[in-house]
PAMAR-742332 format. One record per atom (N, C-alpha, C, O): residue in three letters; atom name; x, y, z. Coordinates in steps of 0.001 Angstrom, whole numbers. Each point is the difference from the previous one (the first is absolute). Example, Ala and Ser with C-alpha at 12.3 -4.5 7.8 and 13.67 -1.06 7.14 Angstrom:
<nodes>
node r = ala, a = N, u = 13190, v = -5690, w = 7800 .
node r = ala, a = CA, u = -890, v = 1190, w = 0 .
node r = ala, a = C, u = 900, v = 1200, w = 0 .
node r = ala, a = O, u = 1036, v = -19, w = 665 .
node r = ser, a = N, u = -1386, v = 1069, w = -1385 .
node r = ser, a = CA, u = 820, v = 1190, w = 60 .
node r = ser, a = C, u = -770, v = 1090, w = 730 .
node r = ser, a = O, u = 509, v = 1108, w = 169 .
</nodes>
This chain:
<nodes>
node r = met, a = N, u = 153488, v = 11122, w = -20441 .
node r = met, a = CA, u = -594, v = -544, w = -1197 .
node r = met, a = C, u = -1502, v = -153, w = 228 .
node r = met, a = O, u = -424, v = -598, w = 989 .
node r = ala, a = N, u = -376, v = 1139, w = -1906 .
node r = ala, a = CA, u = -1454, v = -57, w = 124 .
node r = ala, a = C, u = -492, v = -1396, w = -356 .
node r = ala, a = O, u = 481, v = -632, w = -940 .
node r = arg, a = N, u = -1436, v = 181, w = 1705 .
node r = arg, a = CA, u = -556, v = -1333, w = -235 .
node r = arg, a = C, u = -1257, v = 134, w = -852 .
node r = arg, a = O, u = -864, v = 826, w = 297 .
node r = lys, a = N, u = 754, v = -1616, w = -1337 .
node r = lys, a = CA, u = -1169, v = 45, w = -874 .
node r = lys, a = C, u = -1167, v = -700, w = 673 .
node r = lys, a = O, u = 170, v = -967, w = 741 .
node r = lys, a = N, u = -1384, v = 1494, w = -1027 .
node r = lys, a = CA, u = -1190, v = -672, w = 494 .
node r = lys, a = C, u = -149, v = -1329, w = -729 .
node r = lys, a = O, u = 210, v = -94, w = -1210 .
node r = ser, a = N, u = -574, v = -923, w = 1969 .
node r = ser, a = CA, u = -201, v = -1286, w = -661 .
node r = ser, a = C, u = -1356, v = 29, w = -697 .
node r = ser, a = O, u = -1021, v = 345, w = 596 .
node r = lys, a = N, u = 1041, v = -709, w = -1846 .
node r = lys, a = CA, u = -1232, v = -30, w = -778 .
node r = lys, a = C, u = -292, v = -1430, w = -392 .
node r = lys, a = O, u = 902, v = -786, w = -289 .
node r = glu, a = N, u = -2166, v = 472, w = 285 .
node r = glu, a = CA, u = -391, v = -1305, w = -502 .
node r = glu, a = C, u = -117, v = 103, w = -1512 .
node r = glu, a = O, u = -195, v = 1087, w = -545 .
node r = ser, a = N, u = 315, v = -2208, w = -118 .
node r = ser, a = CA, u = -120, v = 16, w = -1442 .
node r = ser, a = C, u = -981, v = -1069, w = -440 .
node r = ser, a = O, u = -308, v = -935, w = 740 .
node r = val, a = N, u = -168, v = 1094, w = -1947 .
node r = val, a = CA, u = -968, v = -934, w = -557 .
node r = val, a = C, u = 494, v = -430, w = -1378 .
node r = val, a = O, u = 584, v = 791, w = -740 .
node r = asn, a = N, u = -829, v = -2060, w = 410 .
node r = asn, a = CA, u = 370, v = -495, w = -1321 .
node r = asn, a = C, u = -1060, v = 422, w = -1008 .
node r = asn, a = O, u = -1195, v = -128, w = 264 .
node r = thr, a = N, u = 1621, v = 624, w = -1402 .
node r = thr, a = CA, u = -892, v = 358, w = -1101 .
node r = thr, a = C, u = 553, v = -633, w = -1263 .
node r = thr, a = O, u = 1123, v = -504, w = 3 .
node r = pro, a = N, u = -1893, v = 521, w = -1081 .
node r = pro, a = CA, u = 536, v = -513, w = -1265 .
node r = pro, a = C, u = 1214, v = 786, w = -479 .
node r = pro, a = O, u = 741, v = -473, w = -862 .
node r = phe, a = N, u = -529, v = 1666, w = 1408 .
node r = phe, a = CA, u = 1099, v = 865, w = -406 .
node r = phe, a = C, u = 1178, v = -61, w = 965 .
node r = phe, a = O, u = 963, v = 749, w = -161 .
node r = gly, a = N, u = -1021, v = -1623, w = 1154 .
node r = gly, a = CA, u = 1069, v = -123, w = 982 .
node r = gly, a = C, u = -489, v = 338, w = 1396 .
node r = gly, a = O, u = -1199, v = 183, w = 211 .
node r = arg, a = N, u = 2112, v = -100, w = 742 .
node r = arg, a = CA, u = -364, v = 347, w = 1378 .
node r = arg, a = C, u = -128, v = 1506, w = 133 .
node r = arg, a = O, u = 853, v = 753, w = -469 .
node r = val, a = N, u = -1941, v = -317, w = 1121 .
node r = val, a = CA, u = -265, v = 1417, w = 174 .
node r = val, a = C, u = -82, v = 288, w = 1494 .
node r = val, a = O, u = -794, v = -634, w = 696 .
node r = pro, a = N, u = 1598, v = 1582, w = -175 .
node r = pro, a = CA, u = -75, v = 322, w = 1427 .
node r = pro, a = C, u = -1281, v = 783, w = 313 .
node r = pro, a = O, u = -454, v = 818, w = -800 .
node r = leu, a = N, u = -116, v = -1086, w = 1978 .
node r = leu, a = CA, u = -1225, v = 671, w = 427 .
node r = leu, a = C, u = 185, v = 644, w = 1359 .
node r = leu, a = O, u = 649, v = -565, w = 881 .
node r = thr, a = N, u = -1222, v = 1752, w = -711 .
node r = thr, a = CA, u = -69, v = 608, w = 1326 .
node r = thr, a = C, u = -1210, v = -595, w = 714 .
node r = thr, a = O, u = -773, v = -730, w = -621 .
node r = ser, a = N, u = 591, v = 1015, w = 1884 .
node r = ser, a = CA, u = -1119, v = -568, w = 746 .
node r = ser, a = C, u = -1335, v = 496, w = -546 .
node r = ser, a = O, u = -976, v = -750, w = -7 .
node r = glu, a = N, u = 915, v = 2016, w = -456 .
node r = glu, a = CA, u = -1244, v = 524, w = -568 .
node r = glu, a = C, u = -339, v = -722, w = -1298 .
node r = glu, a = O, u = -1154, v = -357, w = -233 .
node r = glu, a = N, u = 2156, v = 143, w = -608 .
node r = glu, a = CA, u = -229, v = -696, w = -1265 .
node r = glu, a = C, u = -406, v = -1446, w = 246 .
node r = glu, a = O, u = -828, v = -553, w = -724 .
node r = lys, a = N, u = 1414, v = -57, w = 1749 .
node r = lys, a = CA, u = -333, v = -1384, w = 318 .
node r = lys, a = C, u = -1472, v = -115, w = 386 .
node r = lys, a = O, u = -669, v = -953, w = -399 .
node r = ala, a = N, u = 163, v = 1903, w = 1161 .
node r = ala, a = CA, u = -1402, v = -5, w = 391 .
node r = ala, a = C, u = -898, v = 137, w = -1222 .
node r = ala, a = O, u = -1038, v = -657, w = -85 .
node r = thr, a = N, u = 1431, v = 1509, w = -862 .
node r = thr, a = CA, u = -781, v = 189, w = -1220 .
node r = thr, a = C, u = -19, v = -1275, w = -833 .
node r = thr, a = O, u = -1043, v = -386, w = -527 .
node r = val, a = N, u = 2190, v = -263, w = 408 .
node r = val, a = CA, u = 80, v = -1243, w = -763 .
node r = val, a = C, u = -891, v = -1058, w = 633 .
node r = val, a = O, u = -673, v = -743, w = -714 .
node r = lys, a = N, u = 655, v = 660, w = 2041 .
node r = lys, a = CA, u = -827, v = -985, w = 683 .
node r = lys, a = C, u = -1473, v = 259, w = -266 .
node r = lys, a = O, u = -756, v = -945, w = -228 .
node r = val, a = N, u = 324, v = 2216, w = 251 .
node r = val, a = CA, u = -1401, v = 329, w = -257 .
node r = val, a = C, u = -379, v = -412, w = -1418 .
node r = val, a = O, u = -1063, v = -582, w = -213 .
node r = ile, a = N, u = 1916, v = 876, w = -747 .
node r = ile, a = CA, u = -281, v = -354, w = -1392 .
node r = ile, a = C, u = -25, v = -1518, w = -155 .
node r = ile, a = O, u = -873, v = -534, w = -684 .
node r = ala, a = N, u = 1805, v = -159, w = 1301 .
node r = ala, a = CA, u = 59, v = -1455, w = -103 .
node r = ala, a = C, u = -1234, v = -649, w = 615 .
node r = ala, a = O, u = -453, v = -1039, w = -480 .
node r = asp, a = N, u = -98, v = 1638, w = 1537 .
node r = asp, a = CA, u = -1195, v = -548, w = 633 .
node r = asp, a = C, u = -1225, v = 136, w = -906 .
node r = asp, a = O, u = -942, v = -782, w = 123 .
node r = arg, a = N, u = 941, v = 1761, w = -1030 .
node r = arg, a = CA, u = -1146, v = 219, w = -887 .
node r = arg, a = C, u = 2, v = -915, w = -1214 .
node r = arg, a = O, u = -1030, v = -159, w = -656 .
node r = val, a = N, u = 2163, v = -441, w = 349 .
node r = val, a = CA, u = 116, v = -819, w = -1200 .
node r = val, a = C, u = -677, v = -1344, w = 237 .
node r = val, a = O, u = 253, v = -671, w = 1001 .
node r = lys, a = N, u = -1113, v = 291, w = -1936 .
node r = lys, a = CA, u = -662, v = -1294, w = 97 .
node r = lys, a = C, u = 898, v = -1056, w = -611 .
node r = lys, a = O, u = 540, v = 189, w = -1090 .
node r = thr, a = N, u = -380, v = -1289, w = 1782 .
node r = thr, a = CA, u = 847, v = -1072, w = -505 .
node r = thr, a = C, u = -757, v = -1319, w = -17 .
node r = thr, a = O, u = 580, v = -1052, w = 268 .
node r = glu, a = N, u = -1868, v = 1102, w = -581 .
node r = glu, a = CA, u = -783, v = -1219, w = -47 .
node r = glu, a = C, u = 368, v = -778, w = -1262 .
node r = glu, a = O, u = 305, v = 580, w = -1042 .
node r = val, a = N, u = -339, v = -1882, w = 1162 .
node r = val, a = CA, u = 332, v = -875, w = -1122 .
node r = val, a = C, u = -1105, v = -1029, w = -124 .
node r = val, a = O, u = -518, v = -495, w = 1001 .
node r = ile, a = N, u = 162, v = 178, w = -2233 .
node r = ile, a = CA, u = -976, v = -1054, w = -216 .
node r = ile, a = C, u = 671, v = -1312, w = 391 .
node r = ile, a = O, u = 993, v = -403, w = -606 .
node r = ala, a = N, u = -1538, v = -256, w = 1617 .
node r = ala, a = CA, u = 672, v = -1144, w = 611 .
node r = ala, a = C, u = -96, v = -1279, w = -829 .
node r = ala, a = O, u = 990, v = -717, w = -140 .
node r = asn, a = N, u = -2153, v = 426, w = -402 .
node r = asn, a = CA, u = -198, v = -1282, w = -659 .
node r = asn, a = C, u = -299, v = 220, w = -1475 .
node r = asn, a = O, u = -1013, v = 611, w = -341 .
node r = ala, a = N, u = 1865, v = -1092, w = -518 .
node r = ala, a = CA, u = -175, v = 197, w = -1442 .
node r = ala, a = C, u = -1118, v = -867, w = -564 .
node r = ala, a = O, u = -518, v = 288, w = -1079 .
node r = tyr, a = N, u = 144, v = -1334, w = 1783 .
node r = tyr, a = CA, u = -1012, v = -917, w = -511 .
node r = tyr, a = C, u = -1420, v = 456, w = 294 .
node r = tyr, a = O, u = -934, v = -426, w = -679 .
node r = ser, a = N, u = 756, v = 1272, w = 1662 .
node r = ser, a = CA, u = -1312, v = 610, w = 251 .
node r = ser, a = C, u = 237, v = 1500, w = 179 .
node r = ser, a = O, u = 147, v = 480, w = 1125 .
node r = pro, a = N, u = -109, v = 257, w = -2237 .
node r = pro, a = CA, u = 389, v = 1415, w = 55 .
node r = pro, a = C, u = -981, v = 855, w = 784 .
node r = pro, a = O, u = -1205, v = -253, w = 12 .
node r = asn, a = N, u = 1747, v = 1265, w = 638 .
node r = asn, a = CA, u = -797, v = 960, w = 751 .
node r = asn, a = C, u = -84, v = 1277, w = -828 .
node r = asn, a = O, u = 928, v = 808, w = 2 .
node r = phe, a = N, u = -2036, v = -627, w = -706 .
node r = phe, a = CA, u = -142, v = 1145, w = -884 .
node r = phe, a = C, u = -301, v = 1289, w = 763 .
node r = phe, a = O, u = 54, v = 1083, w = -584 .
node r = lys, a = N, u = -368, v = -1180, w = 1868 .
node r = lys, a = CA, u = -307, v = 1207, w = 776 .
node r = lys, a = C, u = 1199, v = 944, w = 47 .
node r = lys, a = O, u = -167, v = 1211, w = -146 .
node r = leu, a = N, u = 1377, v = -1744, w = 349 .
node r = leu, a = CA, u = 1197, v = 846, w = 32 .
node r = leu, a = C, u = 218, v = 697, w = -1338 .
node r = leu, a = O, u = 377, v = 1171, w = -50 .
node r = ile, a = N, u = -617, v = -1901, w = -1026 .
node r = ile, a = CA, u = 154, v = 590, w = -1333 .
node r = ile, a = C, u = -1051, v = 1077, w = -221 .
node r = ile, a = O, u = 318, v = 1079, w = -499 .
node r = asp, a = N, u = -1570, v = -1358, w = 864 .
node r = asp, a = CA, u = -1076, v = 987, w = -168 .
node r = asp, a = C, u = 259, v = 1251, w = 829 .
node r = asp, a = O, u = -250, v = 1113, w = -462 .
node r = asp, a = N, u = 749, v = -1287, w = 1685 .
node r = asp, a = CA, u = 325, v = 1154, w = 846 .
node r = asp, a = C, u = 1103, v = 848, w = -637 .
node r = asp, a = O, u = -47, v = 1229, w = 44 .
node r = thr, a = N, u = 1030, v = -1894, w = -630 .
node r = thr, a = CA, u = 1088, v = 718, w = -662 .
node r = thr, a = C, u = -515, v = 778, w = -1199 .
node r = thr, a = O, u = 415, v = 1137, w = -226 .
node r = val, a = N, u = -1317, v = -1740, w = -546 .
node r = val, a = CA, u = -585, v = 690, w = -1157 .
node r = val, a = C, u = -768, v = 1239, w = 461 .
node r = val, a = O, u = 71, v = 1046, w = -645 .
node r = glu, a = N, u = -798, v = -1155, w = 1746 .
node r = glu, a = CA, u = -739, v = 1158, w = 522 .
node r = glu, a = C, u = 958, v = 1112, w = 441 .
node r = glu, a = O, u = -267, v = 1177, w = -239 .
node r = glu, a = N, u = 1382, v = -1546, w = 883 .
node r = glu, a = CA, u = 1002, v = 993, w = 400 .
node r = glu, a = C, u = 588, v = 695, w = -1224 .
node r = glu, a = O, u = 234, v = 1209, w = 14 .
node r = ile, a = N, u = 0, v = -1980, w = -1068 .
node r = ile, a = CA, u = 534, v = 579, w = -1238 .
node r = ile, a = C, u = -1002, v = 980, w = -583 .
node r = ile, a = O, u = 390, v = 1080, w = -444 .
node r = lys, a = N, u = -1662, v = -1425, w = 433 .
node r = lys, a = CA, u = -1022, v = 898, w = -553 .
node r = lys, a = C, u = -30, v = 1320, w = 768 .
node r = lys, a = O, u = -79, v = 1069, w = -604 .
node r = lys, a = N, u = 141, v = -1141, w = 1925 .
node r = lys, a = CA, u = -2, v = 1223, w = 804 .
node r = lys, a = C, u = 1245, v = 834, w = -270 .
node r = lys, a = O, u = -82, v = 1222, w = -123 .
node r = ser, a = N, u = 1230, v = -1877, w = 29 .
node r = ser, a = CA, u = 1254, v = 706, w = -231 .
node r = ser, a = C, u = 30, v = 648, w = -1384 .
node r = ser, a = O, u = 546, v = 1092, w = -162 .
node r = val, a = N, u = -1128, v = -1757, w = -833 .
node r = val, a = CA, u = -64, v = 561, w = -1349 .
node r = val, a = C, u = -824, v = 1286, w = 6 .
node r = val, a = O, u = 390, v = 995, w = -611 .
node r = arg, a = N, u = -1517, v = -1017, w = 1295 .
node r = arg, a = CA, u = -855, v = 1206, w = 68 .
node r = arg, a = C, u = 713, v = 1144, w = 721 .
node r = arg, a = O, u = -163, v = 1168, w = -349 .
node r = lys, a = N, u = 953, v = -1524, w = 1355 .
node r = lys, a = CA, u = 699, v = 1011, w = 785 .
node r = lys, a = C, u = 1178, v = 593, w = -765 .
node r = lys, a = O, u = 208, v = 1213, w = 28 .
node r = asn, a = N, u = 570, v = -2061, w = -715 .
node r = asn, a = CA, u = 1237, v = 446, w = -635 .
node r = asn, a = C, u = -140, v = 353, w = -1472 .
node r = asn, a = O, u = 905, v = 614, w = -565 .
node r = gly, a = N, u = -2009, v = -982, w = -72 .
node r = gly, a = CA, u = -202, v = 335, w = -1401 .
node r = gly, a = C, u = -564, v = 1403, w = -146 .
node r = gly, a = O, u = -1180, v = 178, w = -301 .
node r = val, a = N, u = 2024, v = 805, w = 515 .
node r = val, a = CA, u = -483, v = 1391, w = 60 .
node r = val, a = C, u = 88, v = 739, w = -1334 .
node r = val, a = O, u = -626, v = 1047, w = -167 .
node r = asp, a = N, u = 1400, v = -1584, w = -791 .
node r = asp, a = CA, u = 95, v = 656, w = -1305 .
node r = asp, a = C, u = 228, v = -1057, w = -1080 .
node r = asp, a = O, u = 123, v = -1190, w = 291 .
node r = his, a = N, u = -70, v = 1648, w = -1533 .
node r = his, a = CA, u = 148, v = -920, w = -1119 .
node r = his, a = C, u = 1299, v = -809, w = 102 .
node r = his, a = O, u = 4, v = -1200, w = -271 .
node r = tyr, a = N, u = 1072, v = 1839, w = 652 .
node r = tyr, a = CA, u = 1310, v = -645, w = 84 .
node r = tyr, a = C, u = -14, v = -1134, w = 1030 .
node r = tyr, a = O, u = 449, v = -1110, w = -287 .
node r = ser, a = N, u = -965, v = 1393, w = 1484 .
node r = ser, a = CA, u = -15, v = -1033, w = 1043 .
node r = ser, a = C, u = -960, v = -1125, w = -360 .
node r = ser, a = O, u = 285, v = -1163, w = 285 .
node r = cys, a = N, u = -1415, v = 1483, w = -905 .
node r = cys, a = CA, u = -940, v = -1047, w = -413 .
node r = cys, a = C, u = 612, v = -895, w = -1071 .
node r = cys, a = O, u = -216, v = -1212, w = -1 .
node r = asn, a = N, u = 974, v = 1806, w = -906 .
node r = asn, a = CA, u = 671, v = -794, w = -1027 .
node r = asn, a = C, u = 1034, v = -938, w = 632 .
node r = asn, a = O, u = 96, v = -1163, w = -389 .
node r = asn, a = N, u = 674, v = 1658, w = 1357 .
node r = asn, a = CA, u = 975, v = -847, w = 695 .
node r = asn, a = C, u = -683, v = -1140, w = 749 .
node r = asn, a = O, u = 473, v = -1137, w = -27 .
node r = ile, a = N, u = -1583, v = 1441, w = 692 .
node r = ile, a = CA, u = -754, v = -1028, w = 726 .
node r = ile, a = C, u = -495, v = -1061, w = -974 .
node r = ile, a = O, u = 82, v = -1195, w = 283 .
node r = tyr, a = N, u = -597, v = 1631, w = -1433 .
node r = tyr, a = CA, u = -501, v = -936, w = -1005 .
node r = tyr, a = C, u = 1107, v = -941, w = -471 .
node r = tyr, a = O, u = -214, v = -1208, w = -101 .
node r = ile, a = N, u = 1382, v = 1749, w = -183 .
node r = ile, a = CA, u = 1124, v = -821, w = -470 .
node r = ile, a = C, u = 416, v = -1011, w = 1060 .
node r = ile, a = O, u = 246, v = -1164, w = -316 .
node r = ile, a = N, u = -165, v = 1601, w = 1573 .
node r = ile, a = CA, u = 381, v = -886, w = 1101 .
node r = ile, a = C, u = -1018, v = -1121, w = 175 .
node r = ile, a = O, u = 374, v = -1158, w = 187 .
node r = leu, a = N, u = -1663, v = 1500, w = -249 .
node r = leu, a = CA, u = -1039, v = -1010, w = 194 .
node r = leu, a = C, u = -70, v = -972, w = -1171 .
node r = leu, a = O, u = -285, v = -1181, w = 199 .
node r = gln, a = N, u = 538, v = 1653, w = -1411 .
node r = gln, a = CA, u = 35, v = -909, w = -1147 .
node r = gln, a = C, u = 1146, v = -1007, w = 154 .
node r = gln, a = O, u = -156, v = -1183, w = -303 .
node r = asp, a = N, u = 1300, v = 1665, w = 775 .
node r = asp, a = CA, u = 1141, v = -897, w = 242 .
node r = asp, a = C, u = -342, v = -1015, w = 1088 .
node r = asp, a = O, u = 339, v = -1178, w = -112 .
node r = ala, a = N, u = -1012, v = 1643, w = 1167 .
node r = ala, a = CA, u = -392, v = -909, w = 1090 .
node r = ala, a = C, u = -988, v = -1045, w = -515 .
node r = ala, a = O, u = 76, v = -1166, w = 385 .
node r = leu, a = N, u = -996, v = 1573, w = -1247 .
node r = leu, a = CA, u = -975, v = -949, w = -565 .
node r = leu, a = C, u = 696, v = -1066, w = -831 .
node r = leu, a = O, u = -382, v = -1170, w = 52 .
node r = lys, a = N, u = 1391, v = 1551, w = -812 .
node r = lys, a = CA, u = 762, v = -986, w = -771 .
node r = lys, a = C, u = 652, v = -1015, w = 933 .
node r = lys, a = O, u = 5, v = -1198, w = -287 .
node r = lys, a = N, u = 547, v = 1675, w = 1405 .
node r = lys, a = CA, u = 649, v = -905, w = 948 .
node r = lys, a = C, u = -1005, v = -926, w = 684 .
node r = lys, a = O, u = 299, v = -1165, w = 264 .
node r = val, a = N, u = -1494, v = 1690, w = 21 .
node r = val, a = CA, u = -1045, v = -833, w = 590 .
node r = val, a = C, u = -389, v = -1091, w = -971 .
node r = val, a = O, u = -167, v = -1153, w = 399 .
node r = asn, a = N, u = 18, v = 1499, w = -1675 .
node r = asn, a = CA, u = -354, v = -1003, w = -1002 .
node r = asn, a = C, u = 1093, v = -1049, w = -142 .
node r = asn, a = O, u = -305, v = -1171, w = -224 .
node r = leu, a = N, u = 1564, v = 1558, w = 346 .
node r = leu, a = CA, u = 1109, v = -954, w = -84 .
node r = leu, a = C, u = 81, v = -905, w = 1235 .
node r = leu, a = O, u = 523, v = -1112, w = -78 .
node r = ser, a = N, u = -1040, v = 1588, w = 1213 .
node r = ser, a = CA, u = 110, v = -775, w = 1242 .
node r = ser, a = C, u = -811, v = -1274, w = -46 .
node r = ser, a = O, u = 274, v = -932, w = 756 .
node r = gly, a = N, u = -1263, v = 869, w = -1621 .
node r = gly, a = CA, u = -823, v = -1201, w = -97 .
node r = gly, a = C, u = 640, v = -1097, w = -819 .
node r = gly, a = O, u = -499, v = -1125, w = -27 .
node r = asn, a = N, u = 1587, v = 1430, w = -635 .
node r = asn, a = CA, u = 655, v = -998, w = -869 .
node r = asn, a = C, u = 992, v = -829, w = 749 .
node r = asn, a = O, u = 634, v = -880, w = -583 .
</nodes>
């Protein structure tokens, strides 16, 4: 009887997904690149994190807005985000 290679798995919103060692290394590299900073104190806000995020969005828009269709999608997404930002102050 052949023995299966043991694979590690990772939890996702879609369930547990098995990973090979190569895939695990890729997931770790991607996870290391993700920023997880949080504004710590709500009473003295740190606008630098927000400003940095806005700058990243501007760069990404210029990079990914390559045609009318993609620019229209970006516009719709950003308008929705602006509505949510305005609601966050309430």
